[in-house]
C-alpha positions as CSV (number, residue, x, y, z in Angstrom):
1,M,0.1,0.0,0.3
2,K,2.8,2.3,0.9
3,K,4.2,1.6,-3.0
4,L,1.4,2.3,-4.5
5,F,1.3,5.5,-2.7
6,F,4.5,6.5,-3.1
7,L,4.4,5.5,-6.9
8,L,0.9,8.0,-7.3
9,T,2.6,11.0,-5.5
10,F,5.7,10.4,-7.7
11,F,3.5,10.2,-11.2
12,S,1.8,13.7,-9.8
13,L,5.0,15.3,-8.8
14,F,6.3,14.7,-12.5
15,T,3.2,15.5,-14.1
16,F,3.4,18.9,-12.4
17,S,7.1,19.6,-13.4
18,Q,6.7,18.2,-16.9
19,S,3.4,20.7,-16.9
20,K,5.3,23.8,-15.6
21,K,8.1,22.7,-17.9
22,N,5.4,22.4,-20.8
23,H,4.3,26.0,-20.2
24,L,7.6,27.7,-19.7
25,D,8.4,26.3,-23.2
26,S,4.7,27.5,-24.4
27,I,5.7,31.1,-23.1
28,N,9.1,31.2,-25.5
29,Y,7.6,29.6,-28.2
30,F,4.9,32.0,-28.6
31,L,7.7,34.9,-28.1
32,E,9.8,33.5,-30.7
33,L,6.8,33.0,-32.7
34,A,6.4,36.9,-32.2
35,N,9.8,38.2,-32.9
36,Y,10.0,35.7,-36.2
37,S,6.4,37.0,-37.4
38,Y,7.7,40.7,-36.9
39,E,11.1,40.3,-38.1
40,E,11.2,37.9,-40.9
41,K,7.4,38.2,-42.2
42,Y,6.9,41.6,-41.3
43,N,3.4,40.7,-40.2
44,S,2.5,42.9,-37.0
45,K,-0.9,41.6,-36.8
46,D,0.3,37.8,-35.9
47,A,3.0,39.2,-33.8
48,I,0.9,40.8,-31.2
49,K,-1.5,37.7,-31.2
50,Y,1.2,35.7,-30.3
51,A,2.7,37.9,-27.4
52,Q,-0.5,38.5,-26.3
53,K,-0.4,34.5,-25.9
54,A,2.6,34.7,-24.3
55,I,1.2,36.6,-21.9
56,E,-1.9,34.6,-21.1
57,F,0.5,31.6,-20.5
58,S,3.0,33.8,-18.1
59,K,0.1,34.6,-15.8
60,A,-1.5,31.1,-15.9
61,T,2.2,29.7,-14.6
62,K,2.9,33.5,-12.4
63,N,6.1,33.4,-14.5
64,N,6.6,37.4,-13.8
65,E,10.0,37.4,-15.6
66,K,8.7,36.2,-18.6
67,L,5.4,38.0,-18.2
68,Y,7.0,41.8,-18.1
69,D,9.1,40.6,-21.2
70,S,6.2,39.7,-22.9
71,Y,4.7,43.4,-22.0
72,Y,7.9,45.2,-23.2
73,F,7.9,43.0,-26.4
74,L,4.1,43.9,-27.3
75,G,4.8,47.6,-26.1
76,S,7.7,47.8,-28.2
77,L,5.3,46.2,-31.7
78,H,2.4,48.8,-30.6
79,L,5.1,51.8,-31.3
80,E,6.5,50.6,-34.1
81,N,3.0,50.8,-35.7
82,N,2.0,54.1,-34.0
83,N,-0.4,52.9,-31.5
84,Y,1.2,55.1,-28.6
85,N,-1.5,54.6,-26.2
86,D,-1.2,50.6,-26.2
87,A,2.7,51.7,-26.1
88,I,2.4,53.7,-23.1
89,I,0.0,51.0,-21.0
90,N,2.4,48.1,-21.8
91,L,5.4,49.9,-21.4
92,I,4.7,51.7,-17.8
93,K,3.7,47.8,-16.3
94,C,7.5,47.3,-17.3
95,S,8.5,50.2,-15.4
96,N,6.6,50.0,-12.6
97,Y,7.4,46.5,-12.3
98,Y,11.3,46.8,-12.4
99,E,11.2,49.8,-10.4
100,I,9.5,47.7,-7.5
101,N,11.6,45.0,-7.6
102,K,14.8,47.5,-8.0
103,I,16.0,45.9,-11.3
104,S,18.7,48.0,-13.1
105,S,19.7,47.5,-16.5
106,S,19.9,49.0,-20.0
107,K,16.4,47.7,-21.1
108,V,14.7,49.3,-18.3
109,A,16.7,52.5,-19.4
110,K,15.5,52.0,-22.5
111,I,11.7,51.4,-21.5
112,N,11.7,54.8,-19.5
113,Y,13.6,56.9,-22.3
114,T,11.0,55.5,-24.8
115,L,8.0,56.8,-22.3
116,G,9.4,60.0,-22.3
117,T,9.5,60.4,-25.8
118,L,5.7,59.4,-26.1
119,Y,4.7,61.5,-23.0
120,L,6.6,64.2,-24.9
121,E,4.5,63.9,-28.4
122,K,1.3,64.4,-26.2
123,R,2.8,67.5,-24.6
124,K,3.0,66.2,-21.0
125,F,6.5,67.7,-20.2
126,S,6.3,66.8,-16.2
127,I,5.5,63.6,-16.8
128,A,8.2,63.2,-19.9
129,K,10.8,65.2,-17.9
130,M,9.8,62.3,-14.6
131,Y,10.7,59.1,-17.1
132,F,13.6,61.1,-18.8
133,N,15.2,61.2,-15.3
134,K,14.7,57.6,-14.4
135,A,16.2,56.5,-17.6
136,Y,18.9,59.0,-17.1
137,S,19.8,57.4,-13.5
138,I,19.6,54.0,-14.4
139,Y,22.3,54.5,-17.1
140,N,24.4,56.2,-14.8
141,Q,24.0,53.2,-12.1
142,T,24.6,51.0,-15.3
143,N,28.1,53.0,-16.1
144,S,26.7,52.9,-19.6
145,S,28.1,55.4,-22.2
146,E,24.7,56.1,-23.4
147,A,24.1,58.5,-20.5
148,F,25.2,61.4,-21.6
149,P,24.1,61.6,-25.4
150,L,20.4,60.2,-23.9
151,L,20.4,63.5,-21.8
152,E,21.3,65.5,-24.8
153,L,18.8,63.5,-26.7
154,Q,16.0,64.4,-24.0
155,K,16.8,67.8,-24.1
156,G,16.5,68.0,-27.9
157,L,13.1,66.2,-28.2
158,T,12.1,68.6,-25.0
159,L,12.9,71.5,-27.2
160,K,11.3,70.5,-30.6
161,A,8.2,69.5,-28.5
162,S,7.8,73.1,-27.0
163,N,8.1,74.5,-30.7
164,K,11.7,75.8,-30.1
165,L,12.7,74.6,-33.5
166,D,16.1,76.2,-33.6
167,E,17.7,75.7,-30.7
168,A,16.4,71.9,-30.9
169,I,18.0,72.1,-34.5
170,D,21.4,73.0,-32.3
171,V,21.3,70.1,-30.0
172,F,20.8,67.6,-32.6
173,K,23.5,68.4,-34.8
174,D,25.7,68.8,-32.1
175,I,24.6,64.9,-31.0
176,A,25.4,64.0,-34.5
177,E,28.5,65.1,-35.2
178,N,30.4,64.4,-31.8
179,N,28.7,61.1,-31.0
180,K,30.7,59.0,-33.2
181,D,30.4,55.6,-30.8
182,M,27.1,55.8,-30.2
183,E,25.4,55.0,-33.8
184,S,21.9,54.6,-32.1
185,S,21.9,58.5,-30.7
186,K,23.5,59.4,-33.7
187,I,20.7,57.8,-35.9
188,E,18.0,59.4,-33.4
189,A,19.3,63.0,-33.8
190,V,19.6,62.7,-37.7
191,F,16.6,61.5,-37.8
192,Q,15.1,64.2,-35.6
193,L,16.5,66.8,-37.6
194,S,14.6,65.5,-40.2
195,K,11.6,66.1,-39.0
196,I,12.0,69.4,-37.8
197,Y,13.0,70.8,-40.9
198,Y,9.7,68.9,-42.3
199,L,8.1,71.2,-39.4
200,K,9.4,74.4,-40.5
201,K,9.0,73.3,-44.6
202,D,12.5,73.2,-45.5
203,Y,11.6,70.2,-47.4
204,K,15.1,70.0,-49.4
205,K,16.9,69.7,-46.1
206,A,14.3,67.3,-44.3
207,L,15.3,64.9,-47.4
208,T,19.1,65.4,-46.8
209,Y,18.9,64.4,-43.3
210,S,16.3,61.3,-43.9
211,K,18.6,60.0,-46.4
212,K,21.4,60.2,-44.0
213,A,19.4,58.3,-41.6
214,L,18.7,55.5,-43.8
215,D,22.1,55.4,-44.5
216,L,23.1,55.2,-40.8
217,V,19.9,52.1,-40.4
218,E,21.3,50.5,-43.1
219,N,25.2,50.5,-42.2
220,N,24.5,49.9,-38.5
221,S,20.9,48.1,-38.0
222,V,20.5,50.0,-35.0
223,G,18.0,52.8,-33.9
224,I,14.6,53.5,-34.9
225,S,13.0,51.4,-37.9
226,K,13.6,51.6,-41.4
227,K,10.0,51.5,-41.9
228,K,9.6,54.8,-40.3
229,I,12.5,56.6,-41.9
230,L,10.8,55.4,-45.2
231,N,7.6,56.8,-44.4
232,N,9.2,59.9,-43.8
233,L,10.8,60.0,-47.2
234,I,7.4,59.4,-49.3
235,L,5.9,62.1,-47.5
236,I,8.9,64.8,-47.8
237,S,9.4,63.4,-51.7
238,E,5.3,64.4,-52.4
239,K,6.2,67.5,-50.6
240,L,9.1,68.4,-53.3
241,E,6.8,66.9,-56.1
242,D,9.4,64.2,-56.9
243,Y,7.2,61.4,-57.3
244,K,9.5,59.2,-58.6
245,L,11.8,59.4,-56.0
246,S,8.6,59.1,-53.9
247,N,7.8,55.8,-55.5
248,A,11.1,54.4,-55.2
249,Y,10.9,54.9,-51.8
250,L,7.4,53.2,-51.1
251,K,8.2,50.3,-53.2
252,Q,11.3,49.9,-50.6
253,Y,8.7,50.3,-47.7
254,L,6.3,47.6,-49.6
255,T,9.1,45.2,-50.0
256,L,9.7,45.5,-46.1
257,N,6.2,44.5,-46.2
258,E,6.4,41.3,-48.5
259,I,6.4,37.5,-46.8
260,K,9.4,36.4,-48.6
261,N,8.6,33.0,-50.3
262,N,12.0,31.8,-51.1
263,S,12.9,31.2,-47.1
264,S,16.4,29.8,-47.2
265,I,16.7,26.0,-45.4
266,T,17.3,27.1,-41.8
267,N,13.8,29.3,-41.9
268,T,11.9,26.4,-43.2
269,E,13.2,23.7,-40.9
270,F,12.7,26.6,-38.0
271,L,9.0,26.4,-39.7
272,I,8.3,22.4,-39.5
273,N,9.4,22.6,-36.2
274,K,7.3,25.3,-35.1
275,K,4.6,23.3,-36.7
276,E,5.2,20.1,-34.6
277,H,5.7,21.8,-31.6
278,D,2.5,23.7,-32.2
279,N,0.7,20.1,-32.5
280,Q,2.0,18.8,-29.6
281,L,0.6,22.0,-27.6
282,E,-3.0,21.7,-29.1
283,I,-2.9,18.0,-27.9
284,V,-1.7,19.0,-24.7
285,E,-4.3,21.9,-24.6
286,K,-7.1,19.9,-25.9
287,L,-6.9,17.0,-23.2
288,E,-6.6,19.6,-20.3
289,K,-10.1,21.1,-21.9
290,E,-11.5,18.2,-22.0
291,K,-10.6,17.2,-18.3
292,N,-12.0,20.6,-16.8
293,D,-15.1,20.1,-19.0
294,Q,-15.9,16.6,-17.5
295,L,-14.8,17.9,-14.0
296,K,-17.6,21.0,-14.5
297,S,-19.9,18.5,-15.8
298,I,-20.0,16.3,-13.0
299,R,-20.0,19.6,-10.3
300,F,-22.7,21.1,-12.1
301,S,-25.0,18.4,-12.9
302,R,-27.5,18.7,-10.5
303,L,-27.9,22.2,-10.4
304,I,-28.1,22.3,-13.7
305,S,-31.0,19.7,-13.3
306,I,-33.0,21.8,-10.6
307,M,-32.6,25.0,-12.9
308,S,-34.0,23.2,-15.8
309,I,-37.4,22.3,-14.2
310,V,-37.6,26.2,-12.8
311,L,-36.8,27.5,-16.1
312,I,-39.4,25.5,-17.6
313,A,-41.9,26.6,-15.3
314,I,-41.0,30.2,-15.7
315,L,-41.5,30.0,-19.4
316,S,-44.7,28.2,-19.5
317,L,-45.6,31.2,-17.5
318,L,-44.0,33.6,-19.6
319,S,-45.6,32.2,-22.8
320,F,-48.9,32.5,-21.4
321,S,-48.1,36.1,-20.5
322,L,-46.8,36.5,-23.9
323,Y,-50.0,35.3,-25.6
324,K,-52.2,37.9,-23.7
325,N,-49.7,40.6,-24.1
326,N,-49.3,40.0,-27.8
327,K,-53.0,41.1,-29.0
328,I,-52.4,44.6,-26.8
329,R,-49.1,45.6,-28.2
330,T,-50.7,44.8,-31.6
331,F,-53.5,47.1,-31.1
332,T,-51.3,49.7,-29.6
333,Y,-48.4,49.3,-32.3
334,K,-51.1,50.1,-34.9
335,L,-52.5,53.2,-33.1
336,L,-48.6,54.1,-32.5
337,Q,-48.6,54.1,-36.1
338,D,-51.4,55.9,-37.1
339,K,-50.1,59.0,-34.4
340,N,-46.8,59.1,-35.9
341,K,-48.3,59.3,-39.9
342,E,-50.4,62.2,-38.1
343,L,-47.6,63.9,-37.1
344,T,-45.3,63.7,-39.6
345,E,-48.0,65.1,-42.0
346,Q,-48.2,68.2,-39.5
347,K,-44.4,68.3,-39.3
348,E,-44.2,68.7,-43.1
349,K,-47.0,71.1,-43.2
350,A,-45.2,73.3,-40.4
351,E,-42.1,73.2,-42.5
352,F,-43.9,74.2,-45.6
353,A,-45.6,76.8,-44.1
354,S,-42.2,78.4,-42.2
355,K,-40.4,78.2,-45.3
356,A,-43.1,79.8,-47.4
357,R,-43.2,82.6,-45.1
358,S,-39.4,83.2,-44.9
359,E,-39.5,83.1,-48.7
360,F,-42.4,85.5,-49.0
361,L,-40.9,88.1,-46.2
362,S,-37.3,87.9,-48.2
363,T,-39.1,88.6,-51.6
364,V,-41.2,91.5,-50.3
365,S,-38.5,92.9,-48.4
366,H,-36.0,92.6,-51.7
367,E,-38.9,93.7,-53.8
368,L,-39.4,97.2,-51.7
369,R,-36.0,98.0,-51.6
370,T,-36.1,99.7,-55.6
371,P,-38.6,101.8,-55.1
372,L,-37.6,103.0,-51.5
373,N,-34.1,103.8,-53.0
374,A,-36.4,106.0,-55.3
375,I,-37.9,107.7,-52.0
376,N,-34.8,108.1,-50.1
377,G,-32.8,109.0,-53.1
378,I,-35.1,112.0,-54.5
379,T,-35.7,113.0,-50.9
380,Y,-31.5,113.2,-50.6
381,L,-31.5,115.3,-54.3
382,L,-34.2,117.6,-53.0
383,L,-32.7,118.6,-49.9
384,Q,-29.1,118.9,-51.5
385,E,-31.1,121.8,-53.8
386,K,-31.9,123.9,-50.9
387,P,-35.5,123.9,-50.7
388,K,-38.1,126.5,-49.4
389,K,-39.1,126.3,-45.9
390,S,-42.3,125.1,-46.6
391,Q,-41.2,122.3,-48.3
392,L,-38.2,121.5,-45.9
393,N,-40.6,120.0,-43.1
394,Y,-42.1,117.7,-45.8
395,L,-38.7,116.2,-47.1
396,K,-37.4,116.0,-43.4
397,S,-41.0,113.8,-43.0
398,L,-40.5,112.1,-46.0
399,E,-36.5,111.2,-45.0
400,F,-37.3,109.9,-41.5
401,S,-40.5,107.6,-43.3
402,G,-38.0,106.2,-45.6
403,N,-35.2,105.6,-43.2
404,Y,-38.1,103.8,-41.0
405,L,-39.2,102.0,-43.2
406,L,-35.7,100.8,-44.2
407,S,-34.9,99.8,-40.9
408,F,-38.1,97.8,-40.9
409,I,-37.1,96.0,-43.9
410,N,-33.3,95.6,-42.7
411,D,-34.5,93.7,-39.5
412,I,-37.1,91.4,-41.2
413,L,-34.1,90.5,-43.5
414,E,-32.1,89.8,-40.9
415,I,-34.5,87.6,-39.1
416,N,-35.1,85.6,-42.2
417,R,-31.5,85.1,-42.4
418,L,-30.7,84.3,-39.2
419,E,-33.7,81.6,-39.1
420,S,-32.3,80.1,-42.8
421,N,-29.0,79.3,-40.2
422,N,-27.0,80.6,-42.9
423,V,-25.0,82.7,-40.2
424,H,-20.8,82.3,-40.0
425,V,-19.5,83.2,-36.7
426,E,-16.2,85.2,-37.4
427,K,-13.1,84.5,-35.3
428,I,-10.9,87.6,-35.8
429,K,-8.9,89.8,-33.2
430,F,-10.6,93.0,-31.7
431,N,-10.3,95.1,-28.3
432,M,-13.2,95.1,-26.4
433,V,-12.6,98.8,-24.7
434,E,-12.3,100.1,-28.4
435,L,-15.4,98.3,-29.4
436,A,-17.5,99.8,-26.2
437,K,-16.5,102.9,-26.1
438,N,-17.0,103.2,-29.9
439,I,-20.5,101.8,-29.3
440,N,-21.3,104.8,-26.7
441,Q,-19.8,107.2,-29.0
442,S,-22.5,106.4,-31.8
443,F,-25.7,106.7,-29.7
444,G,-24.3,110.5,-28.9
445,G,-27.4,112.3,-30.7
446,F,-29.8,109.6,-29.4
447,I,-28.9,110.0,-25.8
448,S,-28.5,113.8,-26.0
449,K,-32.3,113.8,-27.4
450,N,-33.6,111.8,-24.8
451,N,-31.7,113.5,-22.0
452,I,-30.4,110.5,-20.9
453,T,-27.4,109.7,-18.6
454,F,-25.9,106.9,-20.0
455,K,-22.8,105.0,-18.2
456,L,-19.8,102.6,-19.2
457,D,-18.7,100.5,-16.3
458,L,-15.7,97.9,-17.5
459,N,-14.3,95.4,-15.2
460,I,-12.7,93.1,-17.2
461,K,-9.3,93.2,-15.7
462,G,-6.9,93.5,-18.4
463,N,-8.6,91.4,-21.0
464,E,-9.0,94.0,-23.7
465,N,-7.5,92.1,-26.3
466,L,-9.9,89.3,-27.5
467,I,-10.6,86.8,-30.3
468,G,-14.3,86.7,-31.3
469,D,-17.2,87.8,-33.5
470,P,-17.3,92.0,-32.8
471,T,-19.6,92.3,-35.5
472,K,-22.1,90.2,-34.0
473,L,-21.4,91.7,-30.6
474,S,-22.1,95.1,-32.0
475,Q,-25.2,94.2,-33.1
476,I,-26.7,92.9,-29.8
477,L,-25.4,95.3,-27.6
478,I,-27.0,98.4,-29.7
479,N,-30.2,97.0,-30.4
480,L,-30.2,96.6,-26.3
481,I,-28.8,99.8,-25.3
482,N,-31.4,101.2,-28.5
483,N,-34.1,99.7,-26.7
484,S,-33.1,100.7,-23.6
485,I,-32.7,104.7,-24.2
486,K,-36.0,104.7,-26.3
487,F,-38.1,103.5,-23.2
488,T,-35.8,105.6,-20.7
489,K,-36.7,109.4,-21.2
490,N,-34.8,111.9,-18.9
491,G,-33.3,108.6,-17.0
492,N,-30.3,106.2,-16.5
493,V,-28.8,104.0,-19.0
494,T,-25.9,101.7,-18.1
495,L,-23.3,99.3,-20.0
496,R,-21.6,96.9,-17.9
497,I,-18.8,94.3,-19.0
498,T,-17.3,92.2,-16.4
499,T,-14.6,89.5,-16.3
500,I,-16.6,86.3,-14.4
501,A,-14.2,83.6,-15.4
502,E,-10.6,83.3,-16.6
503,K,-8.5,80.3,-17.6
504,N,-5.5,79.9,-19.7
505,D,-6.3,81.5,-23.3
506,H,-10.2,81.6,-22.2
507,V,-11.9,84.2,-20.6
508,T,-15.7,84.9,-20.0
509,L,-17.3,88.2,-20.0
510,Q,-20.9,89.0,-18.6
511,F,-22.4,92.0,-20.5
512,V,-25.3,94.1,-18.8
513,V,-27.8,96.4,-19.8
514,E,-29.9,98.2,-17.7
515,D,-32.2,101.0,-17.2
516,N,-34.2,102.6,-15.0
517,G,-37.6,103.2,-17.8
518,I,-41.1,102.1,-18.3
519,G,-40.1,98.6,-17.3
520,I,-41.9,95.4,-19.3
521,P,-45.1,94.1,-17.4
522,E,-44.8,90.6,-16.0
523,D,-47.1,88.8,-18.1
524,K,-45.3,89.9,-21.2
525,I,-42.2,88.9,-20.3
526,E,-42.4,85.5,-21.5
527,N,-42.9,86.5,-24.9
528,I,-40.8,89.7,-25.6
529,F,-38.5,87.8,-27.4
530,D,-41.1,86.7,-29.7
531,S,-40.8,88.8,-33.5
532,F,-43.1,91.7,-33.7
533,S,-43.6,91.9,-29.9
534,Q,-43.6,94.9,-28.2
535,G,-45.5,94.7,-25.2
536,S,-48.7,96.3,-26.1
537,V,-50.1,98.3,-29.0
538,E,-49.9,101.5,-26.7
539,I,-46.1,101.1,-26.1
540,N,-46.3,100.5,-30.1
541,R,-47.9,103.8,-30.9
542,T,-46.1,105.8,-28.7
543,Y,-42.5,104.7,-29.0
544,G,-42.4,103.3,-32.3
545,G,-40.1,100.8,-33.8
546,T,-40.8,97.2,-35.5
547,G,-40.5,94.8,-32.3
548,L,-37.9,92.9,-34.2
549,G,-35.2,93.9,-32.3
550,L,-35.2,91.6,-29.2
551,S,-35.9,88.6,-31.3
552,I,-32.9,89.4,-33.2
553,V,-31.2,89.7,-30.1
554,K,-32.0,86.4,-28.7
555,K,-30.9,84.5,-32.1
556,I,-27.6,85.6,-32.7
557,I,-26.8,85.3,-28.6
558,E,-28.3,81.5,-29.3
559,I,-25.9,81.1,-32.4
560,L,-22.6,82.6,-29.8
561,G,-23.7,79.6,-27.6
562,S,-25.3,81.5,-24.9
563,E,-28.5,83.0,-23.6
564,I,-29.8,86.0,-22.9
565,H,-31.9,86.9,-19.3
566,L,-34.2,89.1,-18.3
567,E,-35.3,91.0,-15.2
568,S,-37.8,93.9,-15.2
569,K,-40.7,95.9,-12.9
570,V,-42.9,98.2,-14.3
571,N,-42.1,102.0,-13.8
572,E,-38.8,100.5,-12.0
573,G,-36.5,99.8,-15.1
574,T,-35.3,96.6,-17.1
575,K,-32.0,94.5,-17.0
576,F,-30.9,92.4,-19.6
577,Y,-27.4,90.3,-19.3
578,F,-25.5,87.6,-21.1
579,N,-22.3,85.6,-21.0
580,L,-20.0,84.8,-23.9
581,N,-16.7,83.2,-24.3
582,F,-13.7,84.4,-26.0
583,N,-10.2,83.5,-26.7
584,K,-7.6,85.7,-25.6
585,S,-5.3,87.6,-28.0
586,D,-2.1,88.9,-27.3
587,I,-1.7,91.2,-29.9
588,K,-3.2,94.7,-29.5
589,T,-6.0,95.4,-32.0
590,I,-8.5,98.1,-32.6
591,S,-12.1,97.1,-32.6
592,S,-13.6,96.7,-36.6
593,I,-16.2,98.8,-35.5
594,E,-15.4,102.4,-36.0
595,V,-17.3,105.7,-35.9
596,S,-17.7,106.9,-39.4
597,Q,-15.6,110.0,-40.3
598,I,-16.7,112.4,-42.7
599,V,-14.5,112.4,-45.8
600,S,-13.3,114.7,-48.7
601,H,-14.8,113.6,-51.8
602,D,-12.8,116.3,-54.3
603,N,-11.2,113.3,-55.9
604,L,-14.2,113.1,-57.7
605,K,-14.1,115.7,-59.8
606,N,-14.1,114.5,-63.5
607,K,-13.8,110.8,-62.8
608,T,-15.6,108.6,-65.7
609,V,-18.4,106.4,-64.3
610,L,-20.3,103.6,-66.0
611,L,-23.7,102.8,-64.9
612,V,-25.1,99.8,-65.3
613,E,-28.6,99.9,-64.2
614,D,-32.2,98.9,-66.0
615,N,-34.4,101.3,-63.7
616,K,-35.4,104.4,-64.8
617,I,-35.6,106.1,-61.4
618,N,-32.6,104.8,-60.2
619,Q,-30.4,105.6,-63.4
620,M,-31.5,109.3,-62.5
621,I,-31.3,109.3,-59.3
622,T,-27.5,107.9,-59.1
623,K,-26.4,109.5,-62.1
624,K,-27.6,112.9,-60.4
625,M,-25.7,112.0,-57.3
626,V,-22.7,111.2,-59.2
627,E,-22.6,114.5,-61.2
628,N,-23.2,116.6,-58.0
629,K,-19.8,115.3,-56.9
630,G,-18.2,116.2,-60.3
631,M,-18.1,112.9,-62.1
632,I,-19.3,112.2,-65.7
633,C,-21.8,109.5,-66.1
634,T,-22.5,107.2,-69.2
635,I,-25.3,104.7,-68.5
636,I,-26.2,101.3,-70.1
637,D,-29.4,99.3,-69.3
638,N,-27.9,96.1,-69.3
639,G,-25.4,93.3,-68.7
640,E,-24.3,92.3,-72.8
641,D,-24.0,96.2,-73.5
642,S,-22.0,96.9,-70.4
643,I,-19.6,94.3,-71.6
644,T,-19.0,95.7,-75.1
645,T,-18.9,99.0,-73.9
646,M,-16.1,98.1,-71.5
647,Q,-14.2,96.9,-74.7
648,K,-14.2,99.5,-76.5
649,E,-14.1,102.4,-73.9
650,K,-12.0,102.9,-70.5
651,F,-13.5,104.2,-67.4
652,D,-12.3,105.1,-64.1
653,I,-15.1,103.1,-62.0
654,V,-18.3,101.1,-62.8
655,L,-21.2,101.2,-60.9
656,M,-23.2,97.5,-61.7
657,D,-26.6,96.9,-60.5
658,V,-26.9,93.0,-59.9
659,H,-30.5,92.4,-61.1
660,L,-30.6,93.1,-64.7
661,P,-32.4,92.0,-67.8
662,G,-30.5,88.9,-69.8
663,I,-27.4,87.9,-68.2
664,N,-26.9,89.5,-65.0
665,G,-24.7,91.9,-63.0
666,T,-22.6,89.0,-61.6
667,E,-22.0,87.6,-65.3
668,A,-21.1,90.6,-66.7
669,T,-18.7,91.2,-64.1
670,A,-17.0,87.5,-65.2
671,E,-17.1,88.5,-68.4
672,I,-15.3,91.8,-68.2
673,R,-12.5,90.4,-65.8
674,K,-11.3,88.1,-68.5
675,F,-10.5,91.3,-70.3
676,D,-9.8,93.9,-67.7
677,T,-8.6,93.0,-64.0
678,T,-8.2,96.6,-62.9
679,T,-11.2,98.8,-63.4
680,P,-12.8,99.0,-59.9
681,I,-16.5,97.1,-60.2
682,I,-19.1,98.6,-57.7
683,A,-21.8,96.0,-56.9
684,L,-25.5,97.8,-56.6
685,T,-27.9,95.5,-54.8
686,A,-30.9,95.4,-53.1
687,I,-29.8,92.4,-51.5
688,S,-31.8,89.4,-50.9
689,L,-31.4,86.4,-48.1
690,N,-30.0,84.7,-50.9
691,E,-27.5,87.2,-51.6
692,N,-24.0,88.0,-49.3
693,R,-20.7,90.3,-49.6
694,E,-18.8,87.6,-50.2
695,M,-20.5,85.8,-53.1
696,L,-20.9,88.9,-54.9
697,L,-17.2,89.7,-54.7
698,S,-16.3,85.9,-55.8
699,F,-17.4,87.0,-59.4
700,G,-14.7,90.2,-59.3
701,M,-16.4,92.9,-57.8
702,N,-14.3,94.8,-55.7
703,D,-17.1,95.8,-53.0
704,V,-20.9,96.2,-52.4
705,V,-23.5,98.9,-52.0
706,T,-26.8,98.1,-50.2
707,K,-29.8,99.8,-52.1
708,P,-31.3,102.2,-50.9
709,F,-27.8,103.3,-50.1
710,A,-27.0,106.0,-47.8
711,P,-25.3,109.1,-49.8
712,E,-22.3,109.7,-47.8
713,H,-21.5,105.7,-47.4
714,F,-21.9,105.9,-51.2
715,Y,-19.6,108.4,-51.7
716,N,-17.0,107.1,-49.6
717,V,-16.8,103.4,-51.1
718,I,-16.6,105.2,-54.5
719,S,-13.7,107.6,-53.3
720,S,-11.7,105.2,-51.4
721,Y,-10.7,103.9,-55.0
722,F,-8.9,107.2,-56.2
723,P,-6.0,108.4,-54.2
724,S,-6.3,112.0,-52.9
């Protein structure tokens, strides 16, 4: 009996030792397969798969040494394939393990150095510095000659990541020239020089250094991979438009990825041995799996039987419940389909109605501009001819009515444009203080007329120079301040701008427009931002206005990514406030919103102008306006004749109506630009929802004047094309 026990014990120990040995062989086997797949077959996918197999076997046998060798190999594979995040995860596991176990070697130093370079790529400088210091410390402990070149490489890489390219060039050149015994450092330095010159767009120098790095790798077989250098050479050659050279490097790159069909006898024997070993491992794994399956089957057979009975009972109850619920669900589904169909039809009708409304308002607004141009233009001309006192009042009233109607039409167009989502948010530099002061100055006359005390309170803590959309911001503030002044006669109006948050290159400002005017009734506050809403008919009759200003403000603020808030009490005043985010700007700039200045127009005398306009009234008005400044005007009423006339005669400037019979003004301008690229062409247009300044300028026009145009602005635009 004792002999039998001894034999069983010996057999168990022998089996355990054989199993442990098999697992160790399996780890080495999969690591060899991974290395072979990558080095000989250039198959990264298979290499990663075998490395992961090695990790699984290392964990199963708790072989930490092989486990972290496998992690290191897998991290290196991910690094070669530019999978930086996966590379970092695997290399950090290795670094932590070796640090905890106080293992120092050139491999450990290389792991920490590689982590430093990866974190430099992510611009996490403090973490990169930590790993570089670890690598340098280990090289010093092991008395490695790589310590000094490594420190210099770290310095160069840090300068490059900090965009100090010229300083980085000096460091890498010094490494390349003075480290003759350290070929890996020299190759890395030469390759980094190529990358820096590529960033500086000096592609010829980048090509020279990449070629040098390729030669060094081929002669020494150390340092960075040949694939990475070839990839860089392909990109540089394409930038230099040397596609023949690019194609040559591409062929080399593809050759590296081809499986070598004509393998040597040694490789063939190696594959045969690997296959036999693989088959043996598969048999062992299969037997172990079958054994485990049998144990699990015996262990859980009774539990499965009990659970089967319970499941059958539950399924029977569920089947009965589902049968009853199926009829209810079918009825509900049909009802839901009918409701969804009704909702879809209502949605389509609402969208159609919204589109029809938008198109109608846009068309009406556009068509009103042409006769309004005649009204405003004739009024201006009559006022210039020194009318009688009895006529002056009539003309002033006519001028006021024309301007009021123009403001109303502009508001309608602005609402339509905002609702069409055809709005571009600019990102330009401007000065907040200058913008606020210019807005304040532009309300001078209105403030005086209404006897207003206007206060500008700026508390922006040095954040004057910003990047944003000053035009839209001015539009918001002008509408809000105009509203406050209009409803606050003999009172106080305040514009307050305050910094409420600041982080790195971003700042959040709060804008407050506050008055002590008539206020808004509580029951009207909810709808005050709706189009054509002014609180009541009495307010509209007393104070005037279109009721579109606040609606425009709300939509613009939403486009800028914020929302407006309102606090108001009747006879106590109103407060509007909102927050906007801006990027900071280090360069001092002047706001694009400037107070218009009176410009002399003496430089317009005796200048020849070609007026292309089909409307007789507009012809008469525009001709009279330019002749009042001493210009000589020739009129053409269609686009075809304007092209012919420009081919025969020379004019100092062309005023081109956009909407003409036959070919329109944009097409005529495009044709003229084929033979005349110098004569200024100014577009005259009753601009509509589907037109914009950028579109008109793209046809070759120099500037755009919108009908009905303000005379002073009209003269300023023309005068800007002639030296004083």
